[in-house]
C-alpha positions as CSV (number, residue, x, y, z in Angstrom):
1,M,-86.0,8.2,-76.8
2,K,-88.0,9.4,-74.1
3,E,-91.1,7.8,-75.7
4,K,-89.1,4.3,-76.1
5,K,-88.0,4.4,-72.0
6,R,-91.4,5.1,-70.9
7,K,-93.3,2.0,-73.0
8,K,-90.6,0.0,-71.6
9,S,-91.3,0.9,-68.2
10,L,-94.6,0.7,-68.8
11,V,-94.1,-2.8,-69.9
12,A,-92.0,-3.8,-66.6
13,L,-94.7,-2.1,-64.6
14,C,-97.5,-4.1,-66.1
15,G,-95.1,-7.1,-66.0
16,I,-94.8,-6.9,-62.2
17,L,-98.3,-5.8,-62.0
18,M,-99.1,-9.3,-63.3
19,L,-96.7,-11.3,-61.2
20,C,-97.9,-10.1,-58.1
21,L,-101.7,-10.6,-59.0
22,C,-101.1,-14.2,-60.6
23,S,-98.9,-14.7,-56.9
24,C,-101.5,-13.8,-54.9
25,T,-104.4,-16.3,-56.1
26,S,-105.9,-19.2,-54.6
27,D,-105.2,-21.0,-57.5
28,Y,-104.9,-24.8,-57.1
29,K,-105.0,-27.8,-58.7
30,E,-108.0,-30.5,-58.4
31,F,-105.6,-33.7,-57.5
32,C,-102.5,-33.4,-55.6
33,T,-99.1,-34.6,-57.0
34,Q,-97.1,-33.1,-53.9
35,Y,-97.2,-35.9,-52.2
36,Q,-96.6,-39.3,-53.5
37,V,-99.7,-42.1,-53.1
38,S,-99.8,-45.2,-54.0
39,F,-102.6,-47.4,-52.2
40,S,-105.2,-50.0,-53.1
41,C,-107.5,-51.9,-50.9
42,D,-110.9,-54.1,-51.3
43,I,-113.8,-52.3,-50.5
44,T,-116.0,-55.5,-49.9
45,N,-113.6,-56.4,-46.6
46,V,-113.7,-55.0,-43.6
47,P,-112.5,-52.0,-42.5
48,Y,-112.5,-50.9,-45.8
49,N,-116.2,-51.4,-46.6
50,A,-117.0,-48.7,-44.8
51,V,-116.3,-46.5,-47.9
52,N,-119.2,-47.9,-49.5
53,S,-121.8,-45.9,-47.8
54,M,-122.3,-42.4,-48.5
55,G,-121.4,-39.3,-46.0
56,Q,-119.1,-42.2,-44.1
57,F,-115.4,-41.9,-44.2
58,I,-111.9,-43.9,-42.6
59,T,-108.6,-42.8,-42.0
60,V,-105.6,-45.1,-43.0
61,R,-102.3,-44.8,-42.6
62,K,-98.8,-46.5,-41.9
63,K,-97.6,-47.3,-38.7
64,T,-94.2,-45.7,-37.7
65,G,-91.8,-48.8,-37.3
66,S,-94.7,-51.3,-38.1
67,T,-96.1,-54.0,-40.9
68,S,-99.3,-52.8,-40.5
69,C,-101.7,-50.0,-41.6
70,T,-104.0,-48.2,-38.8
71,V,-107.7,-48.1,-40.2
72,Y,-110.1,-45.7,-37.9
73,N,-114.0,-45.8,-38.7
74,P,-115.4,-42.7,-36.6
75,S,-118.7,-43.9,-37.4
76,L,-117.9,-47.0,-35.3
77,G,-115.5,-45.5,-32.8
78,K,-113.2,-48.1,-33.8
79,T,-109.7,-48.6,-35.0
80,T,-108.5,-51.4,-37.0
81,E,-104.9,-52.8,-37.4
82,V,-104.5,-54.4,-41.0
83,P,-101.3,-56.6,-41.9
84,L,-99.1,-55.5,-44.5
85,S,-97.3,-58.2,-47.1
86,E,-93.8,-57.4,-47.6
87,V,-94.7,-55.6,-50.9
88,E,-97.5,-53.6,-49.8
89,I,-94.8,-52.3,-47.0
90,R,-92.5,-51.2,-49.8
91,S,-94.7,-50.0,-52.0
92,F,-97.5,-48.3,-50.3
93,S,-97.1,-44.3,-50.3
94,L,-99.8,-42.9,-48.2
95,G,-99.4,-38.9,-49.1
96,L,-98.2,-36.4,-46.6
97,G,-100.2,-37.6,-43.0
98,G,-102.2,-40.6,-44.4
99,L,-105.4,-41.1,-46.3
100,I,-109.1,-40.0,-45.4
101,L,-111.2,-42.5,-47.7
102,G,-115.0,-41.9,-48.1
103,Q,-118.1,-41.2,-50.6
104,P,-119.1,-38.2,-50.1
105,Y,-123.1,-37.0,-50.4
106,F,-122.1,-34.1,-53.1
107,G,-119.8,-36.0,-55.6
108,D,-118.3,-35.1,-58.8
109,G,-119.8,-37.8,-60.7
110,K,-116.5,-39.3,-62.1
111,S,-115.5,-41.2,-58.9
112,A,-117.7,-42.7,-56.4
113,V,-114.8,-43.3,-53.7
114,Y,-112.7,-40.0,-52.9
115,A,-109.3,-39.7,-51.3
116,Y,-108.1,-37.2,-49.1
117,D,-104.8,-36.3,-47.4
118,L,-104.7,-36.6,-43.7
119,A,-103.1,-33.9,-42.5
120,C,-104.1,-30.2,-42.9
121,P,-103.3,-28.3,-46.0
122,A,-102.9,-25.2,-44.0
123,C,-100.4,-26.4,-41.7
124,D,-98.9,-28.7,-44.4
125,K,-97.1,-31.0,-42.1
126,A,-97.8,-34.6,-41.4
127,S,-97.9,-34.1,-37.7
128,S,-100.9,-32.3,-38.0
129,R,-103.3,-35.1,-39.2
130,L,-107.0,-34.0,-39.4
131,N,-110.0,-35.5,-36.9
132,L,-112.8,-36.9,-37.9
133,D,-116.0,-36.6,-36.7
134,T,-119.5,-38.9,-37.8
135,Q,-121.1,-35.7,-39.5
136,G,-118.0,-35.9,-42.4
137,N,-116.2,-32.6,-40.5
138,A,-112.1,-33.0,-40.5
139,T,-110.8,-30.7,-37.9
140,C,-107.5,-29.7,-37.5
141,P,-106.1,-29.5,-33.7
142,K,-103.3,-27.1,-34.3
143,C,-104.9,-24.2,-36.7
144,D,-108.5,-25.3,-35.8
145,N,-109.6,-25.5,-39.6
146,V,-112.7,-27.5,-40.3
147,Y,-113.1,-29.0,-44.0
148,D,-116.1,-30.7,-45.2
149,L,-115.4,-33.8,-46.4
150,N,-118.9,-34.1,-48.0
151,N,-118.2,-31.1,-50.5
152,G,-114.8,-31.3,-51.8
153,G,-113.0,-31.1,-48.5
154,L,-113.6,-27.1,-48.9
155,V,-113.2,-25.0,-45.6
156,V,-115.8,-24.3,-43.6
157,E,-114.2,-22.6,-40.9
158,G,-110.9,-21.0,-40.9
159,E,-109.2,-20.0,-43.8
160,G,-106.8,-21.7,-46.9
161,R,-107.1,-24.2,-49.7
162,P,-109.3,-27.2,-49.5
163,L,-107.5,-30.6,-48.5
164,Y,-105.4,-32.4,-51.1
165,R,-107.2,-35.0,-53.0
166,Y,-105.8,-37.8,-54.7
167,R,-106.9,-39.7,-57.6
168,V,-109.1,-42.8,-57.4
169,T,-109.7,-45.4,-60.0
170,Q,-111.6,-48.5,-59.4
171,S,-110.1,-51.5,-61.3
172,S,-113.1,-53.8,-60.6
173,V,-116.1,-54.1,-58.3
174,S,-114.1,-54.3,-55.3
175,T,-110.6,-53.2,-56.0
176,I,-109.9,-49.7,-55.8
177,F,-106.5,-47.5,-56.4
178,V,-105.4,-44.4,-54.9
179,H,-102.6,-42.8,-56.8
180,N,-101.1,-39.7,-58.5
């Protein structure tokens, strides 16, 4: 009888230990499905054409209460307002804080253009939008984490998970779709 209790206790202890070990890992999915994304653009047209150059990134976000998107290109230091159609206004979803689009120097070979969420994953709030620089880094003004856009959105200063990444499909030479 004591032997059975000891085995049950040992099994329960092992189960609890495994649960603790699994819950403490920094495991994450390659592509984010937590926040809804549905966006498309023609990357041969200004301002989206910046993503055709390796190491160049832009940010895209909807203006609150507006019928346009704001596209910022750090290498030009320029913000462009892009009007949206009625269909786009209703159908576009840009993740938690908006999108970062670009072509990293160190890609995975599967996709030329990468899409990351513009919100810091450590803060995990729409208001914690990252600031981009011309070297391909994104910095959170709230927690000071720095992410390398040219290397999978990895944290290079601070701690936590890499940036949330979304799937990008190219339907033709010029149109990309960002989705989950």
